[in-house]
C-alpha positions in Angstrom: -11.4 -84.7 -51.7 -8.1 -86.2 -52.8 -5.2 -86.5 -50.4 -3.1 -84.0 -52.2 -5.9 -81.5 -52.3 -6.5 -81.9 -48.6 -2.9 -81.5 -47.8 -2.7 -78.3 -49.9 -5.8 -76.9 -48.1 -4.2 -77.9 -44.7 -1.1 -75.9 -45.6 -3.2 -72.9 -46.7 -5.2 -72.9 -43.5 -2.1 -73.3 -41.3 -0.5 -70.3 -43.1 -3.6 -68.2 -42.5 -3.6 -69.2 -38.8 0.1 -68.4 -38.5 -0.5 -65.0 -40.0 -3.4 -64.3 -37.6 -1.3 -65.4 -34.6 1.5 -63.1 -35.8 -1.0 -60.1 -36.1 -2.3 -61.0 -32.6 1.3 -60.9 -31.3 1.8 -57.5 -32.9 -1.4 -56.2 -31.3 -0.3 -57.6 -27.9 3.0 -55.7 -28.4 1.1 -52.5 -29.3 -1.1 -52.9 -26.3 2.0 -53.4 -24.1 3.5 -50.2 -25.5 0.3 -48.4 -24.8 0.4 -49.7 -21.3 3.9 -48.4 -20.9 2.8 -45.0 -22.3 -0.1 -44.9 -19.9 2.3 -45.6 -17.0 4.6 -42.8 -18.2 1.9 -40.1 -18.5 0.4 -41.3 -15.2 3.8 -40.7 -13.6 4.1 -37.3 -15.3 0.8 -36.3 -14.0 1.7 -37.5 -10.5 4.9 -35.5 -10.7 2.9 -32.4 -11.9 0.7 -32.6 -8.8 3.9 -31.7 -6.8 4.8 -28.8 -9.2 5.6 -25.5 -7.5 6.3 -22.0 -8.7 7.9 -19.0 -7.2 5.7 -16.0 -6.4 6.4 -12.6 -5.1 4.0 -11.5 -2.4 4.3 -8.0 -0.8 1.3 -7.6 1.5 1.6 -3.8 1.3 0.7 -3.9 -2.5 -3.0 -5.0 -3.0 -5.4 -5.4 -5.8 -8.6 -3.4 -6.2 -10.3 -5.8 -3.8 -7.7 -5.2 -1.1 -6.1 -8.7 -1.5 -2.3 -8.9 -1.4 -0.8 -9.0 -4.9 0.9 -12.2 -5.9 3.4 -11.9 -8.8 5.2 -14.6 -10.7 9.0 -14.3 -10.6 10.2 -12.2 -13.5 13.3 -10.3 -14.3 11.5 -7.0 -14.8 9.7 -7.2 -11.5 13.0 -7.6 -9.6 15.0 -5.1 -11.7 12.4 -2.2 -12.1 11.5 0.1 -9.2 8.0 -0.3 -8.0 6.0 -0.6 -4.7 6.1 -4.4 -5.1 9.8 -4.5 -4.4 9.8 -1.5 -2.1 11.9 0.4 -4.7 15.0 -1.8 -4.0 16.5 -4.0 -6.7 16.6 -7.8 -6.2 19.5 -8.7 -8.4 20.4 -12.1 -9.9 24.0 -13.1 -9.7 26.3 -15.9 -10.7 27.9 -17.9 -8.0 31.0 -15.7 -8.3 28.8 -12.7 -7.6 28.6 -11.0 -11.0 25.3 -9.4 -11.7 23.3 -11.1 -14.4 22.1 -8.5 -17.0 19.7 -8.8 -19.9 20.4 -7.0 -23.2 19.3 -3.6 -22.2 21.0 -3.5 -18.9 24.2 -5.1 -20.4 24.3 -2.3 -23.1 23.8 0.3 -20.4 26.6 -1.1 -18.3 29.0 -1.0 -21.3 27.9 2.5 -22.2 28.6 3.6 -18.7 32.1 2.3 -19.0 31.7 -0.7 -16.6 33.7 -3.7 -17.7 32.5 -7.2 -17.0 34.9 -7.3 -14.1 33.5 -4.1 -12.6 34.5 -0.5 -12.5 34.8 2.8 -10.6 31.4 4.4 -9.9 30.8 8.2 -10.5 28.1 10.7 -11.0 28.9 10.8 -14.8 28.9 7.1 -15.0 25.5 6.8 -13.2 24.0 9.4 -15.5 25.4 7.5 -18.6 23.9 4.3 -17.2 20.4 5.8 -16.9 20.8 7.6 -20.2 21.4 4.3 -21.9 18.2 2.8 -20.1 16.2 5.6 -21.8 17.9 5.3 -25.2 19.5 8.8 -24.8 23.0 10.1 -25.4 24.0 8.4 -28.7 23.5 4.9 -27.4 22.2 3.2 -30.7 25.8 2.9 -32.0 26.7 0.9 -28.8 23.6 -1.3 -28.8 25.3 -4.6 -29.5 22.7 -6.7 -27.7 19.4 -4.7 -27.8 19.8 -4.5 -31.6 19.2 -0.7 -31.7 15.6 -1.0 -30.6 14.7 2.6 -29.9 11.4 1.8 -28.4 12.7 -0.7 -25.9 13.2 1.7 -23.0 13.7 0.6 -19.4 12.8 4.2 -18.2 11.3 7.1 -20.1 13.2 10.2 -21.3 11.4 12.3 -18.7 12.5 10.0 -15.9 16.1 10.1 -17.1 16.0 14.0 -17.3 14.6 14.2 -13.8 17.2 11.7 -12.4 20.0 13.5 -14.2 18.9 16.9 -12.9 18.0 18.2 -16.4 14.4 18.7 -15.2 13.1 19.3 -11.7 9.7 18.1 -10.5 10.1 18.1 -6.7 12.5 20.7 -5.4 13.1 18.7 -2.2 13.8 15.3 -3.8 17.4 14.1 -3.7 17.9 12.4 -7.1 21.7 12.7 -7.4 24.2 9.8 -7.3 25.4 8.6 -3.9 28.5 6.4 -3.8 27.2 4.7 -0.6 23.8 3.7 -2.0 23.6 -0.1 -1.6 27.2 0.0 -0.4 26.8 0.4 3.3 24.6 3.5 3.8 21.5 3.3 6.0 18.8 1.9 3.8 16.0 4.3 3.0 12.6 3.4 4.0 10.8 3.5 0.6 8.1 0.9 1.2 4.4 1.7 1.6 4.4 0.0 5.0 7.3 -0.2 7.4 8.0 -1.7 10.8 9.0 0.8 13.4 9.5 1.0 17.2 8.1 3.6 19.7 11.0 5.9 19.2 10.3 5.9 15.5 6.6 6.8 16.2 7.7 9.7 18.4 10.1 11.0 15.8 7.6 10.6 12.9 6.5 14.1 11.8 3.2 12.7 10.8 2.5 11.0 14.2 4.7 12.1 17.1 5.3 15.5 15.5 1.6 16.3 15.2 0.4 19.1 17.5 -2.3 18.0 20.0 -5.6 19.5 18.6 -7.1 20.9 21.8 -9.5 22.9 19.6 -11.4 19.6 19.2 -12.7 20.2 22.8 -14.2 23.6 21.7 -15.6 22.0 18.6 -17.3 19.3 20.8 -18.6 22.0 23.2 -20.3 23.9 20.3 -21.7 20.6 18.9 -20.0 21.2 15.5 -19.7 18.1 13.4 -18.7 19.4 10.0 -16.5 22.3 11.0 -12.7 22.0 10.9 -10.2 23.2 13.4 -7.1 25.2 12.3 -4.9 22.1 12.6 -7.3 20.0 10.5 -7.5 22.8 7.9 -3.8 23.3 7.7 -3.3 19.5 7.1 -5.9 19.5 4.3 -4.8 22.8 2.8 -1.2 21.5 2.5 -2.3 19.3 -0.3 -3.6 22.2 -2.3 -0.3 24.0 -1.7 1.7 21.0 -3.0 -0.5 20.9 -6.1 0.2 24.5 -6.9 3.9 24.0 -6.3 4.0 21.0 -8.6 2.3 22.9 -11.5 4.6 25.8 -11.0 7.7 23.5 -11.3 6.2 21.9 -14.5 5.8 25.4 -15.9 9.4 26.4 -15.0 10.8 23.2 -16.6 8.8 23.9 -19.7 10.1 27.5 -20.0 13.7 26.4 -19.3 13.5 23.7 -21.9 15.6 24.7 -25.0 16.2 28.1 -23.5 12.7 29.4 -24.1 12.8 31.7 -21.2 15.9 32.1 -19.0 13.8 34.1 -16.5 11.1 31.5 -16.2 10.7 31.7 -12.4 10.0 35.4 -12.6 7.7 34.8 -15.5 5.8 32.1 -13.7 5.5 34.3 -10.6 3.8 36.9 -12.9 1.4 34.2 -14.2 0.6 33.1 -10.7 -0.1 36.7 -9.7 -2.4 37.2 -12.6 -4.2 34.0 -11.9 -4.8 34.9 -8.3 -6.2 38.3 -9.3 -8.8 36.6 -11.5 -10.5 34.9 -8.5 -11.4 36.5 -5.2 -13.0 35.4 -2.0 -16.2 37.2 -1.0 -18.8 36.7 1.7 -21.0 34.7 -0.7 -18.1 32.5 -1.9 -15.7 33.3 -4.8 -16.0 35.7 -7.7 -14.1 35.5 -11.0 -13.1 38.2 -13.5 -15.3 38.2 -16.6 -13.7 36.6 -19.6 -10.9 35.1 -17.6 -9.6 31.5 -17.4 -11.0 31.3 -13.9 -14.5 32.4 -15.1 -14.4 29.6 -17.6 -13.8 27.1 -14.8 -16.6 28.6 -12.7 -19.1 28.8 -15.6 -18.5 25.0 -16.4 -18.9 24.1 -12.7 -22.2 26.0 -12.6 -23.4 24.2 -15.8 -22.5 20.8 -14.3 -24.4 21.7 -11.1 -27.5 22.9 -13.0 -27.5 20.3 -15.8 -31.0 19.1 -16.7 -30.0 15.6 -17.4 -27.1 13.2 -16.9 -26.0 13.3 -20.5 -25.6 17.0 -20.4 -23.9 16.9 -17.1 -21.4 14.3 -18.5 -20.8 16.6 -21.6 -19.9 19.6 -19.4 -17.8 17.4 -17.1 -15.8 16.2 -20.0 -15.3 19.8 -21.2 -14.1 20.8 -17.7 -11.6 17.9 -17.6 -10.1 19.0 -21.0 -10.1 22.7 -19.8 -8.3 21.8 -16.6 -5.5 20.3 -18.7 -5.3 23.1 -21.3 -7.1 21.3 -24.1 -10.2 21.8 -26.2 -12.1 19.7 -28.7 -10.9 20.5 -32.2 -13.1 21.2 -35.2 -11.5 18.3 -37.1 -13.2 15.8 -39.2 -14.3 13.5 -36.4 -15.1 16.4 -34.1 -13.5 14.6 -31.1 -9.8 15.1 -31.4 -8.3 17.3 -28.7 -5.7 20.0 -29.2 -4.0 22.6 -27.0 -6.3 25.6 -26.4 -5.6 28.1 -29.2 -3.1 25.7 -30.6 -0.6 26.9 -28.1 1.2 24.0 -26.3 2.1 26.3 -23.4 -1.6 26.3 -22.4 -1.3 22.6 -21.4 0.9 23.8 -18.5 -0.6 27.2 -18.0 -4.2 25.9 -17.5 -3.2 23.2 -14.9 -1.5 26.0 -12.9 -4.6 28.1 -13.0 -6.8 25.2 -12.1 -4.6 24.4 -9.0 -4.9 28.0 -7.9 -8.6 28.0 -8.5 -9.0 24.8 -6.3 -6.8 26.4 -3.6 -8.9 29.5 -3.6 -12.1 27.4 -3.3 -10.6 25.6 -0.3 -9.8 28.9 1.4 -13.3 30.1 0.8 -14.9 26.9 2.0 -13.1 27.0 5.4 -12.6 30.8 5.9 -16.0 31.1 7.6 -16.0 27.9 9.6 -12.5 27.1 10.6 -12.0 27.2 14.4 -8.8 29.0 15.4 -6.9 30.1 18.5 -7.2 33.8 19.4 -5.1 35.8 21.7 -7.8 37.7 23.4 -7.9 36.6 27.0 -11.1 34.9 28.3 -13.1 35.2 25.1 -14.5 33.1 22.4 -16.9 33.2 19.5 -18.2 30.9 16.8 -14.8 30.7 15.1 -12.1 31.3 17.7 -11.2 30.6 21.3 -8.5 31.6 23.6 -6.5 29.1 25.5 -7.7 30.4 28.8 -11.3 29.8 27.8 -10.4 26.0 27.8 -7.6 25.7 30.4 -7.1 27.6 33.6 -3.8 29.5 33.3 -4.0 31.4 36.6 -2.2 30.5 39.9 -5.2 29.7 42.1 -4.8 25.9 42.2 -7.0 23.6 40.1 -9.3 25.6 37.8 -9.3 28.7 39.9 -12.6 27.7 41.5 -14.3 30.4 43.6 -12.1 33.1 42.1 -13.3 36.0 40.0 -10.7 35.2 37.4 -11.0 33.8 33.9 -14.3 32.4 32.7 -14.5 29.2 30.6 -16.9 27.5 28.2 -19.6 25.1 29.1 -18.8 21.4 28.3 -21.9 20.0 30.0 -23.8 18.7 26.9 -27.3 19.1 25.7 -28.9 19.7 29.1 -26.9 22.9 29.2 -27.4 23.8 25.5 -28.8 27.2 26.3 -25.8 28.1 28.3 -23.0 27.4 25.8 -21.3 30.7 26.7 -18.9 31.9 29.2 -21.1 30.7 32.0 -18.4 28.9 34.2 -15.0 29.7 35.5 -12.2 27.8 33.7 -12.9 24.2 34.3 -9.9 22.3 32.8 -6.4 22.2 34.1 -3.6 20.6 32.1 -1.0 18.7 34.2 2.3 17.3 33.0 4.5 15.1 35.3 2.5 16.3 38.4 2.8 20.0 37.6 0.0 22.3 36.5 0.8 24.0 33.2 0.1 27.7 33.2 1.7 28.7 29.9 -0.7 29.1 27.0 2.1 28.6 24.5 3.2 25.4 26.2 -0.4 24.1 26.0 -0.8 25.0 22.3 2.6 23.6 21.4 2.1 20.1 23.0 2.5 17.2 20.6 1.5 13.6 20.4 5.1 12.7 21.2 4.6 14.5 24.6 1.6 12.3 25.3 3.8 9.2 24.6 6.8 10.4 26.6 5.4 12.4 29.5 2.6 11.9 32.0 -0.2 14.2 30.8 -3.5 14.5 32.7 -6.5 16.8 32.5 -8.4 17.6 35.7 -11.4 19.7 36.5 -13.6 20.6 39.5 -17.2 21.5 40.0 -17.5 25.3 39.6 -20.4 27.7 40.3 -22.1 29.7 37.6 -20.7 33.2 37.2 -23.9 34.9 38.3 -24.2 33.2 41.6 -26.8 30.6 40.5 -27.3 27.3 42.4 -26.3 24.9 39.7 -22.6 23.9 39.8 -20.9 22.4 36.7 -20.2 18.7 36.9 -16.5 18.0 36.7 -17.0 14.3 35.6 -19.1 15.4 32.6 -16.6 18.2 31.8 -13.7 15.7 31.7 -15.7 13.1 29.9 -16.6 15.5 27.0 -13.1 16.9 26.8 -11.3 13.5 26.8 -13.7 11.9 24.3 -13.0 14.8 21.8 -9.2 14.3 22.4 -9.3 10.5 22.1 -11.0 10.6 18.7 -8.6 13.3 17.5 -5.5 11.4 18.7 -6.8 8.2 17.3 -7.2 9.8 13.8 -3.5 10.8 14.0 -2.6 7.1 14.4 -4.9 6.3 11.4 -8.3 5.7 12.8 -10.8 6.2 10.0 -8.2 6.7 7.3 -6.8 3.6 5.6 -3.3 4.2 4.3 -2.2 6.5 7.1 -0.4 5.8 10.4 -1.0 2.4 11.8 -3.9 1.9 9.4 -2.2 0.0 6.6 -4.9 -2.4 5.6 -8.5 -3.5 6.2 -7.6 -5.6 9.2 -5.7 -2.9 11.0 -8.6 -0.4 10.2 -11.0 -2.8 12.1 -8.5 -3.2 15.0 -8.2 0.7 15.4 -12.0 1.0 15.4 -12.4 -1.7 18.1 -9.6 -0.1 20.1 -11.4 3.2 20.1 -14.6 1.6 21.3 -12.9 -0.3 24.1 -10.9 2.8 25.3 -14.1 4.9 25.4 -15.8 2.3 27.5 -13.0 2.1 30.0 -11.9 5.7 30.3 -14.9 7.9 29.4 -17.7 6.7 31.7 -18.2 8.3 35.1 -19.9 5.0 36.1 -16.6 3.2 36.0 -14.8 6.0 37.8 -12.5 5.3 40.8 -13.9 7.6 43.6 -11.8 9.1 46.4 -12.4 11.6 49.2 -9.1 13.5 49.8 -8.5 16.7 48.0 -6.4 19.8 48.1 -7.0 22.4 45.5 -3.3 23.5 45.5 -1.7 20.1 45.4 -2.2 17.4 42.8 -0.5 14.7 44.9 -3.0 15.2 47.7 -6.0 15.1 45.3 -7.4 11.5 45.1 -9.1 12.3 41.7 -5.7 13.0 40.2 -3.8 10.2 41.9 -6.5 7.6 41.0 -6.3 8.8 37.4 -2.6 8.0 37.5 -3.0 4.6 39.2 -6.1 3.3 37.4 -7.1 3.0 33.8 -10.3 4.8 34.7 -11.6 8.3 35.4 -10.6 9.5 38.9 -13.3 11.4 40.8 -14.1 13.1 44.1 -17.8 13.7 44.9 -18.6 15.7 48.0 -21.6 17.9 47.6 -20.8 20.9 45.5 -17.2 20.1 45.8 -16.2 17.7 43.2 -13.1 16.8 41.0 -12.5 14.5 38.0 -9.4 13.6 36.1 -8.3 11.4 33.1 -4.7 10.5 32.4 -4.4 11.2 28.6 -1.0 9.4 28.4 -2.6 6.2 29.9 -5.5 6.6 27.6 -3.3 6.7 24.5 -1.2 3.7 25.8 -4.5 1.7 26.4 -5.7 2.6 22.9 -2.5 1.3 21.3 -2.6 -1.8 23.5 -6.2 -2.6 22.6 -5.2 -2.1 18.9 -2.5 -4.9 19.4 -5.1 -7.1 21.2 -7.6 -6.9 18.4 -4.9 -7.2 15.7 -3.0 -10.2 17.1 -5.7 -11.9 19.2 -4.5 -14.5 21.6 -0.9 -14.0 20.4 -0.9 -10.6 22.0 1.2 -10.5 25.1 -0.1 -7.0 26.3 -3.0 -6.2 28.6 -5.0 -3.2 29.9 -6.3 -4.0 33.4 -8.2 -1.8 35.9 -5.2 -0.9 38.0 -1.8 0.1 37.0 -0.4 -0.8 40.5 -0.6 -4.6 39.8 1.6 -6.7 37.5 -1.2 -7.3 34.9 -1.2 -4.0 33.1 1.3 -4.2 30.3 1.0 -1.5 27.8 2.7 -1.9 24.4 4.2 1.6 25.0 6.1 0.1 28.0 8.0 -2.1 25.6 10.6 0.0 23.6 11.2 -3.0 21.2 7.6 -3.5 20.3 7.1 -3.4 16.5 4.5 -1.1 15.0 3.6 -1.4 11.3 3.0 2.1 9.8 2.3 3.6 6.5 5.2 5.7 5.3 4.3 6.2 1.6 5.1 10.0 1.9 8.5 9.5 3.6 10.3 10.0 0.2 9.3 11.5 -3.1 8.7 9.0 -5.9 11.6 10.4 -7.9 13.9 10.0 -4.9 12.9 6.3 -4.6 13.6 5.7 -8.2 16.9 7.5 -8.0 17.9 5.4 -5.0 17.0 2.2 -6.8 19.2 2.8 -9.8 22.0 4.2 -7.6 22.0 0.9 -5.7 21.9 -1.1 -9.0 24.6 0.9 -10.7 27.0 0.8 -7.6 26.7 -3.0 -7.3 27.3 -3.6 -10.9 30.5 -1.5 -10.6 31.4 -3.5 -7.4 30.8 -7.0 -8.5 30.9 -6.9 -12.4 28.3 -8.3 -14.7 27.4 -11.2 -17.0 25.2 -11.1 -20.0 22.3 -13.6 -20.3 19.2 -12.4 -22.2 17.5 -15.7 -21.5 16.6 -14.3 -18.0 13.8 -12.6 -19.8 12.1 -15.9 -20.0 10.4 -16.5 -16.6 10.5 -20.3 -16.8 14.3 -20.2 -17.6 14.9 -17.7 -14.8 12.8 -19.7 -12.2 14.6 -22.9 -13.1 18.0 -21.2 -12.8 17.1 -19.8 -9.3 15.7 -23.0 -8.1 18.6 -25.2 -9.1 21.1 -22.7 -7.8 22.7 -21.6 -11.1 21.8 -18.0 -10.2 21.6 -16.6 -6.7 19.4 -13.6 -5.6 21.0 -10.5 -4.1 18.9 -8.6 -1.5 19.5 -5.5 0.6 20.4 -6.2 4.2 19.8 -3.9 7.2 23.5 -3.0 7.2 23.1 -1.3 3.8 24.9 -3.9 1.7 23.5 -6.5 -0.8 24.2 -10.1 -0.1 23.6 -13.3 -2.1 20.7 -15.4 -0.8 18.8 -18.5 -1.7 15.3 -17.7 -3.0 13.7 -19.3 0.1 15.6 -16.8 2.3 13.9 -13.8 0.6 11.0 -12.7 2.8 8.7 -11.7 -0.1 9.4 -14.9 -2.0 7.1 -17.9 -1.6 7.2 -21.3 -3.2 3.6 -22.4 -3.8 1.8 -25.1 -5.6 1.6 -24.4 -9.3 -2.1 -24.7 -10.0 -1.7 -23.6 -13.6 0.9 -26.3 -14.2 -1.3 -28.9 -12.5 -4.3 -27.9 -14.6 -2.3 -28.1 -17.8 -0.9 -31.5 -16.7 -4.4 -32.8 -15.9 -5.7 -31.6 -19.3 -2.7 -33.2 -21.0 -3.2 -36.4 -19.0 -6.9 -36.7 -19.8 -6.2 -36.0 -23.5 -3.4 -38.6 -23.8 -5.4 -41.1 -21.7 -8.4 -40.7 -24.0 -6.1 -41.2 -27.1 -4.5 -44.4 -25.5 -7.9 -45.7 -24.4 -9.2 -45.2 -28.0 -6.3 -47.1 -29.4 -6.6 -49.9 -26.8 -10.3 -50.2 -27.8 -9.3 -50.5 -31.4 -6.8 -53.1 -30.5 -9.4 -55.0 -28.4 -11.7 -55.1 -31.4 -9.0 -56.3 -33.7 -7.8 -58.9 -31.2 -11.3 -60.3 -30.8 -11.7 -60.6 -34.5 -8.3 -62.4 -34.8 -9.3 -64.6 -31.9 -12.6 -65.5 -33.6 -10.8 -66.1 -36.9 -8.1 -68.3 -35.2 -10.8 -70.4 -33.6 -12.5 -70.9 -36.9 -9.2 -71.8 -38.5 -8.5 -74.4 -35.8 -11.9 -75.9 -36.5 -11.1 -76.1 -40.2 -7.6 -77.5 -39.5 -9.2 -80.3 -37.4 -11.6 -81.0 -40.1 -9.0 -81.2 -42.8 -6.7 -83.3 -40.6 -9.6 -85.8 -40.1 -10.1 -85.9 -43.9 -6.4 -86.5 -44.4 -6.3 -89.2 -41.8 -9.3 -91.0 -43.3 -7.7 -90.7 -46.8 -4.5 -92.2 -45.6 -6.3 -95.0 -43.7 -8.4 -95.8 -46.8 -5.3 -95.9 -49.0 -3.5 -98.3 -46.7 -6.6 -100.4 -46.5 -6.9 -100.6 -50.2 -3.3 -101.6 -50.8 -3.4 -104.1 -48.0 -6.2 -106.0 -49.8 
């Protein structure tokens, strides 16, 4: 090859090598950029692992499985009445205190005449405020921010009419505007669960106000399990009365609407009278008038009970459900559409009233033959009634009137005396309050749970001979055991035993604790084997009767056993205190600082009822009507907007934006304090607010990280392949360059050698 050709080839190869090296440098730069990207997404992922979110957790509101409901922070959750926020608004405010409103609330504030600097509250202003929230009262012309969206209601038209007093659902609900709501008035307890003290329990009409159900003793004596006492019946029947009252009010509102009937209450009374005449209670149950609405109900119920198969039963059940609401299946094209019976919309209110009366009558019929009542006939009882003096001695001959020829009492001795469940014994129970024997039948019947919690209440009995001079005396210990057991279970049910959602039984955990407390109290108080026995007695004096005094001083039954002479006593007040203390022990475990010991004379016994500041958690869902809760919610909101002014920010509808604003302090939260005022608080000062790890954000970040990592890895693999190819090509080019350089060197050497010759 000639020198010139070799040099040309050398230059070409050198150029190719330089180009490969340039591309290799470019790939190295790309790889460096990918490394930087990988570092960035790894840092983002690491940051995401620390992501948190704000959740609203009210333990009193649970899902279908009984788990506390956790809600993400949202404007509607805080600014709409619900059990989750205890029917109190949790407002968002600027640092200056102005309430932050979305489009709907801002339009409502303006329609109510509240300037952004605040305003003077009034009943008319409150009513305009809630009218705007329901798109009532000519609001569309003023909807500057909500864009005239007629379907975008915060509350329904019906809710507005109830709060504004246009319609009435609950005659006792206070739905009017109150100037002090959220402005210093005592906060209403609107939550499902509430913390209370002993004085609150005593004053609670559903606990302390409940009458002691002494008839449970008679029920136990007769061995009745399914029968109800008058007190139990009255409590259950109250629900049927409420249902009838509600349907009557619905009917009255309907008749008053648009002036259809100015005498609607009189008219409804006539309808109610007609309905009651169509169903009658007989010895065999209830009978209904042929062709009446009541007969339709009864016929369908009979068809349901006698259906030959499940499909038929469901068909009749569906018909009954429609009938109860005043509807029937139309004969339209699809054969399934429902319409008011006879095409008369009034039947959709008339039939529910008839159904409520029908249900009420069935309840009366069900219990009329079995309910156990008090009677006023001295010293008598039958299957359904008993006089006070058949359970308690009300004479003046000391404890139980033993040995006298006075009143006779029932047998509480159990199955071994099953054949003698009659007036075989003299009165065997004496009720004592604060060391005095109670002789008044009315005082005995009128005793409440509050009396057990505030007084010193004891039952005492003595062995008594059979009325016909037989040899077998009654056993006072067994007598008191049977009576106290019946009373313990009755009293425990008042506190919520066996009924989740009532009294102290607010959740599954407290339900278990109440059950365990009942078991422990029975073991301690209701066994004569654990009794504290004494030997001194005086039938006329409690303080000289060791059965009575031991019952006061020990958490046991007090007894005296001396041949046929015997006494037994149980302190019911101590028994109730022990039950509530055991409840705390099982609920709080080792954290409980209260104890039931054998003796009340030492320093170890420490009842929860001895501590006036002990906090009980109770269910108070019936404390206020739902309409009253909603009214109070909007009263508080309206009053505070008037007081503090408002700012418009529709971005608060976006949960991420709202959470960011709350976390970084741009917006504060306002919560109701115990003094009745709303105060600005940081989100971490709100008891229901929790900052938890954001698992959703972490999962999204991990997915994004894995996706980007895979993309970068793929690009890096491509760069590696290209780099290896370039490295191989550069190696080959270096070999070629060396070869060409050798050729050039030899050509130059040969040329010099030729010319030197």
